[in-house]
N, C-alpha and C positions, 0 to 999 in steps of 0.2 A: 627731543620729545616725541616727534612723529615716529621715529624708529622704535622707541619703547612701546608706543601705542600699537604699532604694527606687530611687534614681537608678542605683546600681551594678547592681542586678538588671535594670532596664529596659535599660541599656546592654549588659549581657551577653546578654539575649534578642535584641536587635537584631543584635549581632555573630553570634550563632548563626544567625539568619535569613539574613543576608547571606552568610556563609561556607558554610552548609549548603545553600543554595538552588542547584539546578543552573542553570548558565548557559545561556541560549538561544542563545548564540553558539558553543557547543562544536561543533567540526567532526566530521564523520562519522568513524568509526573508520578508521584508516589501511588496514585490510584490505578496506574496501568502496569500490570504484571505480565509475565510470560503467559500465564493462563488466560489473561484477558485477550491477548493477541490470538491465542488458540481459539477462543470463543468468537472473535471477529472473523477468523478464517472459516470456521464452521457456519457462521451466519451468512457469509458470502456464498458458500457452497449450497446452503439451504435456499437462499434467495435465487441463485442461478438455476436450481432444479425446479423451482415453483412455476415459471419464473416470475419474480416480483420486480418488475422493471423500475418502479419508483424507488424502491429500496436500493437496488443496484446503482441507480443514478447517483444517489447520495454517497454510496460506499466507494465509488471509483472517482479518482481525480480526473479533471478534464484533460490533463496532459499524460494520462495513463498510456503505457506501452507494454506489450507482452508478446510471448510466443507460445505456441501450442504444439503438441505432438501431431496434430492433424495438418501439418503444413509448415513450411519454413518462413512464412511471411511475418513481418512485424504487425502486430494488432494494435488498434487504437480503441478508445472507449466506444466509438461508434460501431466498431466491428463486433463488440460483445454485448452492447446495449443499443440495438438499432434505433435510430431516431424515429422511424416510422411505427415503432411499437410491435413489430413482428417478434415472435418468440422462437423462431426456427433454430437459433444458435444456442439455445440453452443447454446446460450440462445435465446428465442424468443425476439422480439422487446419489450423493457422495458423502463419504465419511472420512474425516481426518483421523488417521490411525496413530502415527507417532510423529513427533516434531521436535525441533530445536528452535529456540527463539533467542535472538540477541537484540538488545535495545541500545541504540546509539543516539542519545539525546532525543531529537524529534523524529527519528527514523528507527524502524524496527524491521528485522528480517526474520522471516519464518521459513524454515526448510523442513519438509516432511513428506510422508507417504499419504496418499489419498486413495481410498477404495471407491471406484466408480461402480455403483450397484445397478448397472444396466441389466435387466433380466436376460436379454439375449446374449450378452457378452460382458460379464463383469471383468474388470481389469484394475490393476494397481498403477498409479501414476505418481511420479516424483514431482514435487511442486516447490518452487521458491516464490514467496510473496514478499514484496517490500511495501511497508506501510509508512506514511509520513503524516505528521500532525499538521493539519490545516485549520487554523483558528482553534476552536475548542474540541474538534473531532479529529479522528484518524481516518485516512483514506488510503485505498490501494493505489500505488503509483506504478508498480511493475509486477509482472507475473511471468514465470517461466515454467512450463509444464513439459514433461517428457515421460514416455512409457517406461515403467519399471521393468527391468530385465530379470 
């Protein structure tokens, strides 16, 4: 009898693990489209140009990491949104030109061209941004920027 009870408990735990475990194949919510991610990207570029630090704070995950064309170092959230509130690291006004978006469940990847509209030196940049759903919102978890050749 004790063996059957043990087997039944183990089977019940396995069922709970399988049923209760979120599937990695779940599609993105119907209300998030490729165009929505393009808008999120442009919102980030606009907030970075302002700079709107409270908005950027919400947009970027605490475990964000990235790279920039201005050096080979790995950047953290504190590097792009300084805790002391300084705005010295903000981007110039920028515009997302063309992009491709792929949505993988609770993760989306946007690759595209960004025109940095710095008056003294306009330039095009290639950008890859990775978004991940955190709760009810999407946040930037990784960015790679490089100069377009």
